[in-house]
N, C-alpha and C positions, 0 to 999 in steps of 0.2 A: 204350354206357357209356364212362366216362372212366378212364384211370389217370394217376396223377401220379408223376413220377420227381425226386427231390431228393437233394442231398448236400452236404457242407460247411457245416453251419448253425453248428458250434462253439457250440453253446448253453452258457451259464454264468451264474452269478450276476453277473457283471461286466458282461454285456451284457443287461440286462432288457428293452430296448427290442426286441430281435431276438426273444426269447421271445415277448413279448406279440404281436408281428406274427405269429409263426409259430401260435400258439395261435389267433388271430383267423382266420388262413387256413384251418386244420383246420374250424373251426367254420362257416365261411361258404362254403368251395369244396369241401374234400376229403370233408366230411360227404355230398355229393351224388355222390361219385366211386364206382367200382367198387372201386379198389385205390389204395394209395400205397407206392411203394418208397423207401427210404432207402438210400443207397449210401455209408454210411459217413461218419466225421467228424460224426456227428449232436452229439455232445457234445464240448466243447473238451478235456476229459479225462475218463476213466472208469477208476477204479482197483479195481473190483470191484463186484458186485451188492449187496455188503452195505452199500454207502455209504448205501443206503436206509433203512437201520436206525439210521443215526446222527442224533442230534438236530439237530447244526448245520448238516450238508451234506445231509441227506435231504430237508429242507424245500424246498431249491432245486429239485429235480428232482420234487417230488410234482405240481404243476399239469400237468407234461408227462406223466407218467405217466397220470394221470386223464384227460387229453385223449385220449390215444391209446387208453386202454381204452375210452372211450365211443364211440369210431369203431369199434373192434372189436365192440363190443355193437351197433351199429348195422348190422353186416353189411359194413363196409368190410374188405377184405382188406389186412392190413398186412405188409410184408416188410422185412427189414434186413439188410445186408451190412456186415460190419466195415470200418472204415477204420483209419488210423494212429494215430487219437487215441483210438479206442473199440473196441480188438481185445479188451478183457476182458469186454464185454457178453456175459453168459451167459444160460442157460437161465431162470434166476430172473427176471431182469427181462423177458426175452421173453415169459414165461408170464404175468407181471402185466400187461404192457401188450396182450398179444394179438398179439405179433409172431412171425413165422416167420422164422427165420435161414436165410440164403443162403449158399452157397460164393461165393467170389471166384475166377474168374468164374461167371456164371450165363447160360445161354442161354433167353430168352424168345422163344416164338413166339406172335404176335399179329397177326391180320387178314392172314394170308398172309407175314408178314415175319418175319425171324429176326434178333432184337437181342441182342448180347451185352453184358450189363450187368459193369460192374467198378468197384471203387473208383478205380483207376488208379494207386496207388502203386508196385505191382510192375511197372509199364511204365517207371518213370523209372530205367533202369539206369546212366544216366551218374553218377548220384548213388551212388558206391561205398560211401561211410560210411554213408548212410541204409540201403542194402540190406543191408548187414552188421548194422545194428541190427534191420532188421526181422526178418531170420532168428533172431537172438537172442530177441526178444520174443514170436515167434509160435511158439517151441518150448513144447510143453505142459508138459515138466518145469519149464523156466524159469518159466511162469505159475503153476503150482502152487506153487513155492517162493516167488514173489512174492506171491500172494494168501495166503499163510501169514503174512505179516508183518502188523504192527498198521497200521490205517488210516492212522494219522499218518506213519508211515514211508513207506507207498505214496504218499500225497500229497505229501510232500516230495521223493521220487524223480520224481513227475510234473513238480512245478515246476522242478527242476533239468534234467530233459530237456528241457521246453520252452524254458529258457533258453539250453540249448546248441544246441537246434534252430534258434532265432532268430539266434544269432551264426554258425551255420554258413550259414544263408541269406544273411545280410549279406555273407558273403565270396564267395558263388557267383553264378555268372550264371543268367540265367532259362534259357537252354538246357540247362543241367546239371540243373536242377530239373524240366524238362518232360520229356514221353515220348520214348523212344527210337524212332526209326522203325523200326529192325530188330526191337525187341520186339514193337511192334505189329503188325507184318507176320507175326511168328512166331505171336502169338496169333490172329490172323485165319486164318491157315493151319491153326491146330491145330483150331479149330472148324469147320472146312469152309466158310470164306468167308461168314460171316453178312452181311446187306446193310448192318448198322449195329453199330457198336460205340459204347457209350454210357458215360462214365465222368466222375468228378470228380476231385478232389484237387488238380489243379495250378492251380486258381483262374483259368485261362485260358479262359473259356467261347468257343464258337465251333463251326463245321461245317466240316470238313475232307474233301475229296474224295480218296480213295486208289485206287491201282490195285495190287492185289496178285496176281501170276502170272496177269495178265489179267481178274481179277475187279474189279468195281467195289465199293467199300464207302465209306460214310460214317463218319467218327470225329466224333462229337458230343460236346461237353464241356460239363458243367454247371458252374455258377458258385458261388461260396460268397455266404453271407448276411451283408449289411451294410445299406446304405441301400436296397438293392434285392437281387434275387436272380435267377438265370438257372436256371429248372428246366425239365422236359419235360413235355409233354402228350401223351398217347397215346390214340388214338380208333380207330374203324375207318377212317376216312379217311388219318390221317397221324401222324407223330411229330415234333413241332416244339419247338424251344426258346422259352420264353416268359420275358419280362422282368416280373417281379414286383416293383412297388414295395412297399417295407416301410413307408414313412412314413405 
C-alpha cells in the first residue's frame, strides 16, 4: 500500500487552478492509496471552523471538504498536522472531513523505518519575531479570545498578518527563514535519532544528509504547490520525494 505526504498547498479562492489540480490528484491518485498525511499550511488562511457556515466564504472550501470526506468513506486514512497558516483547524472541520489531527512532531513507524513528521516552522529559530508570534497564537487562551470575535474581524486580522509576514520576508535572508541546524539536531536527539525527519514550511524542497551524535539521518523537505509540487510517496520499499506537475 502507498502513503502520500504533502504540505504547503496554501489553498484559497485566489488560486483556483491549484485547488482544481489538488482535487484531481485526490480522485486519480490518492483514492488508490492507503493514507494521506497533510503537514500543515493546507489552507492559505483558516480563521475558525465556523467559516464553513458563512455563505460567502464557506462555498470556497466546500469542494475540498467533500473530496476529503469521499476519500475517508472509501477507507483512505487521513491525517492532518497544523501549520502556521491553519493552526485554528479544529475538531469540527476534522470530523467533517474525516481527518485525524496529529501533534507536531509525530513519529511514524513504517516498513521498519522511523520517520519524524513536522510542519517545520518550529525549527526556524533564527526568525525570532516569527517564533514570538508563534508562541502567542498557539496559546489556547489567545485562540479562545480570537475565535470569540466576529468572522469579519478575524478575516481582517488574518489579512493584516499576511501583509506583515510578506513585508518581514522581503527584509530577511533565506538563511533566517530556513531551519536552524542546532534546532534540527535537538529534535532528532529528542526522538532518539529517527532515520528520517520529514517537514515542509520552508518551501525549499530537497534531501539533506545529517550526522547527529554519530547517527545518520536524512532531512527531507516537502515543497509548496504552485505550477508543480514536491510531495512524498511512502511504500514498503522507500520514502521518496516526487515532483508532481500541476498544469
